[in-house]
C-alpha positions in Angstrom: -6.9 30.3 26.5 -7.9 27.8 24.0 -6.0 28.7 20.5 -7.7 27.8 17.3 -5.8 25.5 15.3 -6.8 27.8 12.7 -3.6 29.6 13.4 -1.2 26.7 13.5 -2.5 24.6 10.3 -4.0 25.9 7.1 -7.7 24.8 6.7 -7.5 21.3 4.6 -8.3 20.3 1.0 -11.4 18.8 2.5 -12.9 21.6 4.2 -12.7 24.0 0.8 -16.6 24.2 -0.1 -18.0 25.6 -4.0 -18.4 29.3 -3.7 -22.1 30.6 -4.2 -23.0 31.5 -7.8 -24.5 30.7 -10.9 -28.2 31.3 -11.8 -29.9 29.3 -9.5 -28.0 30.8 -6.8 -29.0 34.4 -8.0 -32.6 33.0 -8.3 -33.1 32.0 -4.7 -31.1 35.5 -3.1 -33.5 37.4 -5.2 -36.6 35.2 -4.4 -35.7 35.1 -0.3 -34.9 39.2 -0.7 -38.1 39.9 -2.3 -40.2 38.1 0.1 -38.6 38.9 3.1 -37.3 35.9 4.3 -34.4 34.5 5.9 -32.2 31.3 5.6 -30.0 29.5 7.7 -27.9 29.1 4.9 -27.3 33.2 5.1 -27.6 33.7 8.5 -25.5 31.2 9.9 -22.6 31.4 7.2 -23.1 27.5 6.1 -20.4 26.5 3.8 -22.8 24.5 1.7 -24.7 27.5 0.6 -23.5 27.4 -3.3 -24.1 23.7 -3.3 -27.3 23.6 -2.2 -28.4 26.9 -3.6 -27.3 25.7 -7.3 -29.8 22.5 -6.5 -32.7 25.0 -5.7 -32.7 23.9 -2.1 -32.7 25.8 1.0 -33.5 26.2 4.8 -36.0 28.9 5.9 -35.3 30.5 9.2 -38.9 31.8 10.8 -39.1 34.0 13.6 -36.9 36.5 12.3 -33.3 36.7 12.2 -32.2 37.5 15.6 -31.8 35.1 18.5 -32.4 35.7 22.3 -29.4 33.1 23.1 -25.5 33.4 22.7 -24.3 30.7 21.9 -20.6 30.4 21.5 -20.3 28.7 17.9 -23.3 30.1 15.8 -23.1 33.3 13.6 -26.7 34.7 13.7 -27.4 37.7 15.0 -27.9 38.4 18.8 -30.1 40.8 20.9 -33.7 41.9 21.4 -36.2 39.6 19.4 -38.2 40.8 16.4 -42.1 41.1 16.6 -43.6 37.8 15.0 -44.4 38.2 11.6 -47.7 35.7 11.0 -47.5 36.6 7.1 -44.0 34.7 7.3 -45.5 31.2 6.8 -47.5 32.3 3.8 -44.5 33.7 2.2 -42.6 30.5 3.1 -44.7 28.6 1.8 -45.0 30.8 -1.7 -41.0 30.4 -1.8 -41.9 26.6 -1.4 -44.0 26.9 -4.5 -41.7 28.9 -6.6 -38.9 26.8 -6.3 -40.9 23.7 -6.7 -39.5 21.7 -3.7 -40.7 18.5 -3.0 -39.0 18.6 0.5 -38.7 21.7 2.7 -36.8 22.4 5.8 -37.8 24.8 8.4 -35.9 26.3 11.6 -35.5 29.3 13.9 -33.9 31.4 16.0 -34.4 30.8 19.8 -37.3 32.9 21.1 -37.0 32.5 24.6 -39.2 35.5 24.9 -42.2 34.1 23.5 -44.4 31.6 25.9 -44.5 28.5 23.3 -41.0 29.2 22.1 -42.4 30.2 18.7 -44.2 26.8 18.4 -47.1 28.1 16.7 -45.4 29.6 13.8 -43.4 26.4 13.4 -46.8 24.6 13.0 -48.5 27.6 10.9 -45.5 27.4 8.3 -46.3 23.6 8.0 -50.0 23.7 7.5 -49.3 26.7 4.7 -46.8 24.8 2.7 -48.7 21.6 2.6 -51.9 23.8 1.7 -49.7 25.3 -1.4 -48.0 21.8 -2.1 -49.9 19.0 -0.5 -47.0 16.6 -1.5 -44.1 18.7 -0.1 -42.4 17.0 2.6 -41.5 19.2 5.5 -38.7 18.6 8.3 -38.3 21.0 11.4 -34.9 21.6 13.3 -36.6 23.6 16.3 -35.0 25.3 19.1 -35.2 23.4 22.7 -38.6 25.4 23.6 -37.1 25.5 26.8 -38.0 22.3 27.6 -42.0 22.5 27.1 -43.4 19.2 25.9 -46.6 21.2 25.2 -44.4 23.3 22.5 -43.1 20.1 21.1 -47.0 18.6 20.7 -47.9 21.9 18.7 -45.2 21.4 16.3 -46.0 17.8 15.9 -49.6 18.2 15.4 -49.1 19.9 12.3 -47.6 16.3 11.3 -44.0 17.4 10.2 -42.3 14.4 8.2 -39.2 14.8 10.3 -38.4 16.5 13.6 -35.0 17.4 14.6 -33.4 19.0 17.4 -29.5 19.2 17.4 -27.6 18.4 20.9 -24.7 20.3 19.2 -21.6 18.9 21.5 -21.0 17.0 24.1 -22.6 17.5 27.6 -19.3 18.4 29.1 -19.0 21.2 26.4 -22.6 22.7 26.6 -21.7 25.6 29.1 -19.4 27.0 26.9 -20.7 26.0 23.2 -24.7 26.4 23.9 -25.2 28.9 26.6 -28.8 28.6 28.0 -29.0 25.2 27.0 -28.8 21.4 28.9 -27.9 18.7 27.4 -30.6 16.4 29.2 -33.1 18.6 28.3 -32.3 18.8 24.8 -32.2 14.9 24.9 -35.6 14.9 26.6 -37.3 17.0 24.0 -36.3 14.1 21.2 -37.3 11.6 23.6 -40.9 13.4 24.1 -41.5 13.6 20.1 -40.9 10.0 19.9 -43.1 9.1 23.0 -45.8 11.4 21.3 -45.4 10.4 17.5 -42.9 7.7 16.9 -43.9 7.6 13.6 -42.0 10.8 13.0 -38.6 9.8 12.5 -36.4 12.0 15.0 -33.1 13.5 14.3 -30.4 15.1 15.7 -26.9 16.1 14.9 -23.0 17.3 16.5 -20.4 19.8 15.6 -16.9 17.8 16.0 -13.5 19.9 16.7 -14.6 21.6 19.7 -12.5 19.7 22.1 -14.8 16.4 22.6 -13.0 12.8 22.9 -14.1 10.0 20.5 -15.6 8.3 23.4 -17.4 11.6 24.3 -19.0 11.4 20.9 -19.9 7.8 21.1 -21.7 8.3 24.3 -23.6 11.0 22.7 -24.7 8.6 20.0 -25.4 5.9 22.4 -27.8 8.5 24.2 -29.4 9.4 21.0 -30.4 5.9 20.3 -31.4 5.2 23.5 -34.2 7.7 22.8 -35.0 5.9 19.2 -33.6 8.7 17.3 -33.4 7.7 13.7 -31.0 10.5 11.9 -28.0 11.6 12.9 -25.5 14.5 11.0 -22.1 15.1 12.0 -20.0 17.8 10.8 -17.1 19.8 11.5 -17.4 23.0 13.2 -15.8 25.9 11.6 -15.3 29.6 13.3 -17.4 31.9 11.8 -15.1 35.0 13.3 -12.4 35.5 15.7 -15.2 36.1 18.1 -16.5 32.8 18.4 -15.2 29.8 19.7 -11.6 28.1 18.2 -11.3 25.2 16.4 -9.4 22.9 18.3 -9.2 20.1 16.0 -10.1 19.1 12.2 -11.8 15.5 11.8 -10.4 13.7 8.9 -12.8 12.4 6.6 -11.6 8.9 7.3 -12.7 9.5 11.2 -16.0 10.6 9.9 -16.5 7.5 8.1 -15.7 5.4 11.0 -17.9 7.5 13.3 -20.9 6.8 10.4 -20.1 3.0 10.6 -20.4 2.9 14.2 -23.6 4.8 14.2 -25.2 2.3 11.6 -24.3 -0.1 13.9 -25.9 1.2 16.7 -29.0 1.1 15.0 -29.5 4.7 13.4 -31.1 4.5 10.3 -29.0 7.0 8.3 -25.7 8.6 9.2 -24.7 11.7 7.2 -21.2 12.3 8.7 -18.8 14.3 6.9 -16.5 17.7 7.2 -19.1 20.0 5.4 -22.3 18.1 6.7 -24.6 20.5 8.1 -28.0 19.6 9.8 -30.0 20.1 6.4 -27.2 18.7 4.3 -29.0 15.9 1.8 -32.1 16.0 4.3 -34.3 14.7 1.7 -32.3 11.8 1.2 -32.1 11.2 5.1 -35.8 11.7 5.6 -36.6 9.0 3.1 -34.4 6.4 4.1 -35.6 6.8 7.8 -39.1 6.5 6.5 -38.9 3.8 4.4 -37.0 1.8 6.7 -39.0 2.2 10.0 -40.9 -0.9 11.5 
């Protein structure tokens, strides 16, 4: 049985995030509730909620807040999925306009019950935002669509500014960490996105501290670069509850800094690495840098 390091070692100071609070936080929370929307910030218990919401940024989670998969790391609810809400794209666009966002991030639960995995709603939401705010840039963080290239194409045809799909962990740990997913399939989704739309930067991310070795992490980074992925995020896994996978190691900031440098040397256009980094952390800066350095 794996024993969490949290039982043996107090959480380091570098993992203490700012608690939610302030006028912007309260305004955004009220807006999300009023429009009947979900954010991954809330549903996945993101440690950066206080910082991001005070800067009036959030990652909107479409297709409901109940996931059809039971990944061992994720705090999002699991169970029978909700009916697709085709009014959601309009309401997300309304929230983006109310916040005056210049960069919006969209993600979703996995919807293996849907033939297209929810790709259509991603596309509709991108277009709804652009119709309301033509200059707003949009990043998508998609599920694997069970490997469907056609579903990826539906999203890409709506022209997101960044296409993100997270590998999450190293191949050896997939059965424990990402139930229902396959490493090769997720890598293929990213490869297809780059082949189909090479001018849309591809992005992926990993959680560390689940038992992976440093060489395994570097191996995944090399795999991503082999598929021309441009943006990489690396962060510390934090256990949402005792029912989830244990934290086996705290990764020091110096290790993250070294991985960031190694990633840049491999050719990533932007690497966001640190204990509290999550997929959408500083997404606008990463997206801008990737597009500005595109050849």
